[in-house]
N, C-alpha and C positions, 0 to 999 in steps of 0.2 A: 585180269582185267586193269586198265586206267580206274585207280580211285580219285576225288574230289584234288589232290596237287597236281598231277596227272593234268585232268579238263582244263579245271582252272588254269594251266600253266597254257594249256589248248587255246582255248577264248582269249588270256592276256597277248598270246603272241597274232593270235589269226587277228583278232579287229581290228586292226588298225589297215587291212586290205581288203578288210566286204562293206565296213560299217558306211554306207551311204552311197556301196555300186547296186546296178541293178544287174541282176540274173537272165542276162539274154540267154542264153537255152542251158536246160539244164538233163542231163543223159544217163539212164539208167539202166544198166547191162544185164542186169539179173534180179528177180523179183524177191530173192533170197533176202535181201537187206530190208524190204521194204515193207514197214508194220501197217500201213494203211494203202487202201484197195479204192481209186485205180488211182494208178501211177502219179504222182504230186506233178500237178501245173503249175508251174512258180514262175513259167517262162513271163520277163516285162515285169518282174515283181522286186522293188527295192529294198534294202537289207536295212531295218532303223537301227536295232542294237543288236547285240551276240549277247549272251548272258551263261551261264551257267546255275544247273535248278540240281544239287546232286550230283549223278554221274553224269548225267548230263544235258547236253548241248543244245542250248534256245536261239535262234535268229530269229527275231520280230521281224518280218514283213509288213512292206504295210499293207498286206491284205491275207492276213494267216500269221500262223508259228509254224516251223519248217524245226521241227525235231531231231538228231542226232543223237545214239549212242554207238560207243566208238566195240561196243563188246570187250568180245578178249585182246583182237588185234588187229582193229580197226584202228584209221589214223585218217586226219584230214591235214588235206596238206595247200599251200599257198604255193601256187606259181610254179607247180613240180610237174617232171615228164609225166603223162602216163606209162603204166606198167601192165603186166599180168597181173597184177590182181586189181587193179582198179577197176571199182564197178560202180563211180557214177562222177558224171564230172560238172560241175559250173562252171560255166563260162560267165563270169562277168561282164562288163561295159568295160572295163581295164582290169585284167589279169582271169587267173582262173583259179580255183579251187576243188581237189580232187578230193576223191575220197574213197581208198585203197584200203580194202580189207579181206584175209590171206584166213581166217576159217571162217568168214562170211556171218559172226554169232552179234553183229553188232546191226543196227533198224535205225531205217531214216522214216520221218513219220509226218503228217502234215496236216494241218487241220486249219480251223476259223480260231481256236483259242486250244490254250494248256488242254491237254489231254486230264480226263479224270485220275488218270494212276500215274499221274506225272503231281498233279493240287493234291494228292492224297499222300508225300509224302513227308516223314516228319522237319522237323526246322535244323538246317541249315546248320552245324557246328563250330561256325567260325563268327555266329551271329545272335545264338541262343546264348539268354544269361546261365550266368551260377547257378541262377535262384529259379530261375524255369528247368534249369537239369537238373536241380535234387530231386522239385517236386514234378517230372516226368518219371522218375527213375525211383518217386517213394512207390512202396507197398505193389511191386515189378519183383515177385516172387520166380524169376529165372536166371541163370551164368548171365552174367555182369560182357560174357561174350556176343552170345548172337545175339542178346540184348541190343548190344553197338552196334553188330551187323545188323540188322533187320534197320532197313529203308524208310519204314513206317516211324521207327524211334528218332532218326535222325538222320537225316540224308547226307551220302557220298565215303561213308566211311567203310573200307574192307576189308581184305584180312592184314596184307601189310604195316597198316598204321591203328589198325584192333590191335593186332601182336606188340607195336614196337609201344603206345600209348600204356598199355597199361604194362608191360617192362616195367615202361619208366616210373609213372602213379606206383608201385612195389604192390599191384591188384593182380592174384590170381584170375586167369581166365577163367574156371571154372565155379569163382565166388558168385555168389548168391546177390544178387544187384540189392535186393532191397535187406541182405546183413549188411551193408556196408554204411559207414557213419559217416558224420556229413560230412567231417573231416577230411575222410579219401575220396570224397567223391567231388568236394570240393578242386582237391590236386589234381583226380584224372578230371577235371574239366581243366583245368586250367595247361595238363600238359594235352591234351587232346589240340588244345588250341597251339601252343608251342608247335609242335613234329608237323604241323596241317602246316602252321607259316614257318619254318624251315623251309621244310620241303618243295613250298612255291618258290621258295626263295632260289633254290639249288633246282629249279626245274622238273620237280619231281623225280621219281624212281626208276629208272633205265633198267627193268630184269632178261626185257626179254626184246619183245617188241617195240615200244611206247616210244613215240619223239612229238615232239612237238610241230603244231605247223610249220616251221622250217628247215624241219628230220633234224634237229637236232637232237639231242638223245640227252637226258634230267641227272645229277647226279646224288643224287641222295642217297640209294642206295648203298653211296661209300661214308653214311653213317649211321646204315640202319646194325641194331646191338643185336638182336636176338630171331629177327628175321630170318631164314634163309643159312642157319651158324648154329645147324645142331651138330652137339658134340664138340665144338665150340669152347673155349672159356670166358664165364659171364665176366664182364668188361666191367663187373661189379666186387662181385665173390671166386672168382675164378675155379666156380661150381663147372660141368660141364653143361653146357644148353638142351631141352631136351626137346623132343619133339611132338605131340601126343595131341589125338585126332578133341575138336568141341565140335560140337554140333555139324558133325562130317564136315566140318575143315581141319585143317593140317592146320598146326599151333603151336609154335614157338613158343618157349617161356623157360627162367629162372628157376625152377623148384625151391633155391633157397630167397633168395629176394622177394620173390611174387607171393601174397600170402594173401590164404580166403579170408 
């Protein structure tokens, strides 16, 4: 599933094509991708801004908000030809945006305001201060990995970047959040920002289907240190990278470098 850096890259590459444009016609080819009923009626609406909220893309229209969640395999492609996996087409007064989705786990939703389930999300990892991060972590007697994956705690982190940041911060994914000393949490906060910003600069991680709105793959997967590297040597101590299950998610770590 595209995580914060991938969604941010899609937003940044899509923004020049859509801001200020009028949606001449919106066509939806399957109800499976529609979270709101009836079918969104957005013809004639102007796209004022496009932004990211966690893993969600929000198009602020002059008469409402169009929300897109890419799910596992969703893509928003600017000025691309339609294909067999095209599920929606937004024809603009200048150009076209396609929504492609092989597995159709993504969702498109329209409403007058930000949906409650989006408004309830936690703060953005790139915006939360270190003091607020420590405050939100205090007295949370839960494992640190599922806490970071909880979108109501922080919005936008997923399996890839939680594994990468915990390794670089030297924290075991099964460590209890309220057992981590402030200096370790400060380091974790710093590393989260560093990893996310580095991935955005690299255009995200293209492991399976992800591409930006121009159809280009990201390259941050070449900088992964533990994710997807089971049995490979740890880049720090050469111990084999392990894969365990934490909160029902496959989790990569170095058992020697990452401490509880």
